[in-house]
C-alpha positions in Angstrom: 1.5 -25.5 22.5 4.4 -26.6 20.1 7.1 -24.0 18.9 5.8 -20.7 19.7 7.4 -17.2 19.9 6.0 -14.3 21.6 6.7 -10.8 20.0 6.6 -8.0 22.5 7.8 -4.4 22.4 9.1 -1.7 24.6 6.1 0.5 23.8 3.1 0.6 21.4 3.8 1.4 17.8 7.4 0.1 18.0 7.0 -2.4 15.1 5.8 -5.6 16.4 3.5 -6.3 13.5 6.2 -6.0 11.0 8.7 -8.0 13.0 6.1 -10.8 13.6 5.4 -10.9 9.7 9.2 -10.9 9.1 9.6 -13.8 11.7 7.0 -15.9 10.0 8.4 -15.5 6.6 12.1 -16.0 8.0 10.8 -19.4 9.6 9.3 -20.4 6.3 12.6 -19.6 4.5 13.9 -22.4 6.8 11.3 -24.9 5.7 9.1 -24.4 8.9 5.4 -23.9 8.5 4.8 -20.8 10.6 1.5 -19.3 11.6 0.8 -15.8 13.1 -1.6 -14.4 15.7 -2.5 -11.1 17.3 -4.8 -12.6 20.0 -6.3 -9.3 21.1 -6.5 -6.2 18.8 -7.5 -2.7 20.2 -8.4 0.1 17.9 -10.6 -1.4 15.1 -11.9 1.1 12.8 -15.6 2.0 12.7 -17.4 0.0 10.2 -14.7 -2.8 10.1 -14.7 -6.5 11.3 -11.0 -6.8 10.9 -8.2 -5.1 12.9 -5.7 -3.2 10.7 -2.8 -5.3 12.2 -4.8 -8.5 11.7 -5.1 -7.7 7.9 -1.5 -7.0 7.7 -0.5 -10.1 9.4 -2.8 -12.1 7.3 -2.1 -10.7 3.8 1.8 -10.0 4.3 2.1 -13.7 5.5 -0.2 -15.3 3.2 -1.7 -17.6 5.9 -5.1 -19.2 5.0 -6.3 -18.8 8.7 -9.3 -16.6 9.1 -9.2 -13.2 10.7 -11.4 -14.3 13.7 -8.7 -17.1 14.3 -5.7 -14.7 14.1 -7.4 -12.2 16.3 -10.1 -13.8 18.5 -10.8 -10.7 20.4 -11.2 -7.2 19.0 -12.3 -3.8 20.5 -13.1 -0.5 19.1 -11.2 1.9 21.3 -7.4 2.3 20.8 -6.6 1.7 24.5 -5.3 -1.0 26.7 -7.5 -4.2 26.5 -8.6 -3.6 30.0 -9.9 -0.1 29.3 -11.2 -0.9 25.8 -13.2 -3.7 27.1 -14.7 -1.6 29.9 -15.7 1.0 27.3 -17.8 -1.7 25.6 -19.1 -3.1 28.7 -17.3 -6.4 28.0 -14.9 -8.7 29.8 -11.7 -10.1 28.1 -12.4 -13.8 27.8 -8.9 -15.2 28.6 -10.0 -18.9 27.9 -11.1 -17.7 24.3 -7.7 -16.2 23.9 -5.8 -19.2 25.1 -7.9 -21.7 23.2 -7.6 -19.7 20.0 -3.6 -19.8 20.5 -3.9 -23.5 21.1 -5.9 -24.1 18.1 -3.5 -22.4 15.7 -0.4 -23.8 17.5 -1.7 -27.3 16.6 -2.4 -26.4 13.1 1.0 -25.1 12.4 4.6 -26.2 12.9 5.5 -23.0 14.6 3.5 -20.0 15.7 4.4 -16.3 16.2 2.2 -14.5 18.5 2.2 -10.7 18.7 1.3 -8.9 21.8 -0.7 -5.9 22.6 1.6 -2.6 23.7 4.3 -3.6 26.3 4.5 -6.3 28.8 3.0 -4.2 31.6 -0.2 -3.4 29.5 -3.3 -4.5 31.6 -5.5 -7.1 30.0 -7.9 -7.7 32.8 -7.6 -6.6 36.5 -4.5 -8.2 38.0 -3.6 -9.7 34.6 -1.1 -8.1 32.4 0.6 -9.0 29.1 3.3 -10.5 31.2 0.7 -13.0 32.7 -0.4 -14.0 29.3 3.1 -14.6 28.1 3.7 -16.8 31.2 0.6 -18.8 30.6 1.5 -19.4 27.0 4.9 -20.6 27.9 6.5 -19.1 24.6 9.9 -17.5 24.8 10.0 -13.9 24.0 11.6 -11.5 21.3 11.5 -7.9 22.4 11.2 -5.2 19.7 12.9 -2.0 20.6 13.4 1.3 19.0 16.8 2.0 17.3 17.0 5.7 18.4 16.9 7.7 21.6 15.3 6.3 24.8 15.7 2.5 23.9 18.3 1.8 26.6 15.9 2.5 29.4 12.8 1.0 27.9 14.6 -2.2 26.8 16.2 -2.6 30.3 12.9 -2.1 31.9 11.1 -4.6 29.7 13.8 -7.2 30.2 13.6 -6.8 33.9 9.9 -7.2 33.9 10.2 -10.5 32.0 13.0 -11.8 34.1 10.8 -11.1 37.3 8.3 -13.6 36.0 11.1 -16.1 35.0 10.1 -15.7 31.3 12.8 -16.8 28.8 13.8 -14.1 26.4 15.8 -14.8 23.3 17.1 -11.2 23.0 16.1 -7.8 21.6 15.8 -6.6 17.9 16.2 -2.9 17.2 13.6 -1.4 14.7 14.3 2.0 12.9 10.6 2.3 12.0 9.7 4.5 9.1 12.6 6.9 9.4 16.3 5.7 9.3 18.3 6.1 12.5 21.9 7.2 12.3 24.3 4.1 12.3 26.3 5.2 15.0 23.6 6.0 17.4 21.9 2.5 16.5 25.1 0.6 17.3 25.7 2.6 20.6 22.1 1.8 21.7 22.6 -1.8 20.7 25.6 -2.2 22.9 24.4 -0.2 25.9 20.9 -1.8 26.0 22.6 -5.4 25.7 24.7 -4.6 28.6 21.9 -3.0 30.8 19.2 -5.7 29.9 21.8 -8.7 29.9 20.4 -9.8 26.6 22.1 -10.1 23.0 20.9 -7.7 20.4 19.8 -10.0 17.6 19.8 -7.5 14.8 18.4 -4.3 13.4 15.3 -3.7 11.2 15.7 -0.7 8.9 13.0 1.2 7.2 11.0 -1.1 4.8 10.2 0.9 1.7 7.2 -1.4 0.9 5.8 -0.8 4.3 6.4 3.0 4.1 4.5 3.0 0.9 1.6 1.3 2.5 1.9 -2.1 1.1 0.9 -5.2 3.0 4.1 -6.9 2.2 7.9 -6.9 3.3 11.0 -6.6 1.4 13.4 -9.5 1.5 15.8 -7.3 3.6 13.3 -7.2 6.4 13.0 -10.9 6.4 16.6 -11.5 6.2 17.1 -9.1 9.3 14.9 -11.7 11.3 16.9 -14.8 10.3 19.4 -14.7 13.3 16.5 -14.2 15.9 14.5 -17.0 14.0 17.4 -19.3 14.0 18.0 -18.7 17.7 14.4 -19.4 18.4 13.9 -22.6 16.3 17.3 -23.9 17.2 16.3 -23.7 20.9 13.0 -25.1 20.4 14.4 -28.1 18.7 16.9 -28.8 21.6 14.1 -28.8 24.1 11.5 -30.7 22.1 
């Protein structure tokens, strides 16, 4: 499927969408045409046909791909896909998801795919986000919180990915909307790296534009993703 990168998180609400946008923009800064996807969106507001994350991905990156291509499957309930689909008496069509990724991957030189929740989130009975990542064959960037709790969550996520033999570039710390004490973030980066056996590829600090509700990122957020994107694209070029 070309040069793909899967963005997963240690939890829901950890900042995967912002990181996905920053990764796309950082790739473009290197002269690479990058697209973006969130194949499954849960929690679509009543009366809307576009998931809020999908709209942010589309508008903040400026891609011309349609919302239905960025997010082929959408569900109303803010639940795991397995549960959200059952509430609507629907099935998660995996082939629709995989075909959607193939289509956008063929259209762009590189594709950033945002997951749903964490890696153990169930999509269908017996099929989790881990399985989706494995089937796509993309390397992973883990998004983790900068503050307390991140050591355990990062190590558990890394272990789950390793159990499936999925390649992981490393992890990125994200402060979210509120700044985290620098000393604490540095301690967590070092300890989580030791526990997970992965490099910390940077830290994303609160983005004033995102905090204000804009569908755009500041240059600092894009720059924060430069090391991870360089690692991703460099590895892709070596294996091409």
